[in-house]
N, C-alpha and C positions, 0 to 999 in steps of 0.2 A: 451556425453550421447546419447544412442540409442533412436530414436523416440518412439519406442514401450515401452521402459522402462519409458520414460517420461510420457506417458499417463497411463501406468499401475499404477504408483505411485499416479497419480491424482485420478484414479478410486478407488483405495484402500482407500485413504484418504476420499473421498466423501462418500463411503459406510459406513464408521465407524464414521463419524463426522457430518452427515447432520443435526441431531437434534441440536447439539451444534452450528452449523453454523447459524441456524435460530436465536438462542438466541444472538449470537455475533452481527449479522446484526441489530437486533432490538436495542441492546445497542448502537451500533455505530450511528445509525440514530437519536436516542434520544439525546445522548450526544453532537453530532455535532450540532444538532438543538439548544440545550441549549447554546452552545458557540456562535453560530451565533446571537442568540437573546440577547447576553450579560448577560444572567441569571447566568451562571456558565462558565466563560471564559476558565477555565482550563480543563473542562470536556472532550473536544475533544482529548486533548493531553493524558489524562489519559486512555481513551478507546482505542486510537490508540496504546498506549504503551502496554496495556494488550493484544490486539489482535496480535500485532507483536510478543510478547512473545509466545502466543498460536501457531502461525504459525511456529515459530522456533522449538518449542517442538513437536507439534502434526504432522506437515507436514515433517519437515526435520529430526528431531531426531528420531521420531517413525516410519514414513513411508519411509523416504529417504533410498535409496539403493546404491547411488553412492558417491565416495569420494568428488566430488565437492559440493554435498549437505551437507555433514557432516563437511567439512573443510572450505568451503566458505560461503554457504548460512546460515547455522545454526548460526555461530557466528555473522554474519551480522544482522540477525533478532533479536538475543538476545541483541546486542548492540543498535539497533534502539529502541527496546522495553524499555530497561533500560534508554536510554536517553530521550525518551518521558515521562517516569514516573518522571525522574529528572526535566524535564522542567515543568511538571504539578505542581510541588511543588515550584521550584525555581522561576518561572515566572507566579505565580498564577493570577496576576492582568492584565497580558498582554492580550489585547482584540483581538478577532478574527474578522477581518474586513469583512464586507459583500463582497461576491465574485464579482470581476470585470468580464467583459464579457469573457475574455479568461479563467479565473478560472472557471466560471460558465459552460463554454463549456466542460472543463476537468471533472468537477464533474458529468455532464450529461453522458459523455462517461464512467465514472466509474460505474454509475448506470446501464448502458446498456451492461456492460462487458459480462454477461451470454448470452444475446441476440446475441451478436456478435459471441460468441462461438457456439451457435446453428446454426446461419447462415453459419458458417464455416463447418458445417456438423458433429459437435460433439454432442453426446447425453449423458445424465446422465447415469452412474456415470463418464464416461470418458469425462467430459466437465468442463469448467472453471466456477466456482461459485464466488460469491462476497467474501467469506472468504477463499481466497487462496493467495499464495505469491504475484503474480503480481497485481491482483486487489487491494490488501491491500496497497502495496507500491504506486501504482498509486493514491489511495485515500489519503494516507499519504502526498504525495507531494502536491496534489491539495489543501488539507486543511491547512497543516502546512505553506505553502507559504503565507497564508493570515494573519498570526500573524505578529505583528510589530517587535517583537524581535525574532531572529532566532539563534539557535545553529548551527554554521557553520559545525561542525563535523556531527551532525545529518542530516542536509540537504545534505551534501556531500555523506554520506552513502546511503541515500534514492536515490540520483541521480545516484550513481554507479549502483544500482540494476535497476533503471529505464532505464538506457541506455542498459541494457542487453535485452531490448525488441527487439533488432535487431535479436534475435534468432527466432522471429516469422516466418521468411521465411525458417528456417532450421528444425523446429519441427512441421510444419503444425499447427501452433498456431497463425493464423493471427489476432486473437483477441488481441494478445499482442502488436500489433501496438499502442494500447491505452497506454500501458506501455512505449513504446518508446517516444510517444508524451509527456507524463508526465515527462519522464527522461530529455528530451530536455528543457522542461519548468523549471525543477528543476535546470538544468545547468545555465539557464539564471537568475533564482532567486539567485543562489549562486554567480554568477558574480556581480549582483547588490548589494548583501549583502556585498561582499568584497569591493565594492566601497563606501560603507557607506549608500546606499539607501535600507532601509528595506521594502519599499512600494511594494506591489504586482504589477505584470504587468497587 
């Protein structure tokens, strides 16, 4: 994909959805807090499922212009969203453990994603916000890895997109190095899950 097309899609999406993005961000912060406090353990998975579906439809189906967005990214986000919703019902009582130091660092990086975009020289609307594909997958990995029970397919799909953060150096999107770090963390979490250890790193 051409770099200019990459940023044009982002700008178009931001211009048309900035109001909805504020609502989604507030919902995410609220539900993730509820889950970390053990008030509603499944709330984070529910909101992450809904937001991944929103990204799939609003960003890739509606604003996407390239085949890779329609044929790879769109189904991946729809699958992730659907699996998060399934997990929110199937594993309702599964607790979200308090973040360990490495997880906490990744969560902080996720919160700072738009700042990194600004420091990289990008200005709204052609800038990365919280409710966009890469920040949402980064957050999904950082949060979901804290659950004791993990759906390996879901974690693998999240990790696949996380590892695409390598594109940061090709699309002048250095903020996506956060995505790459989360992808590497997801790969380690997936390996530990495969070995029978569901505890976060």
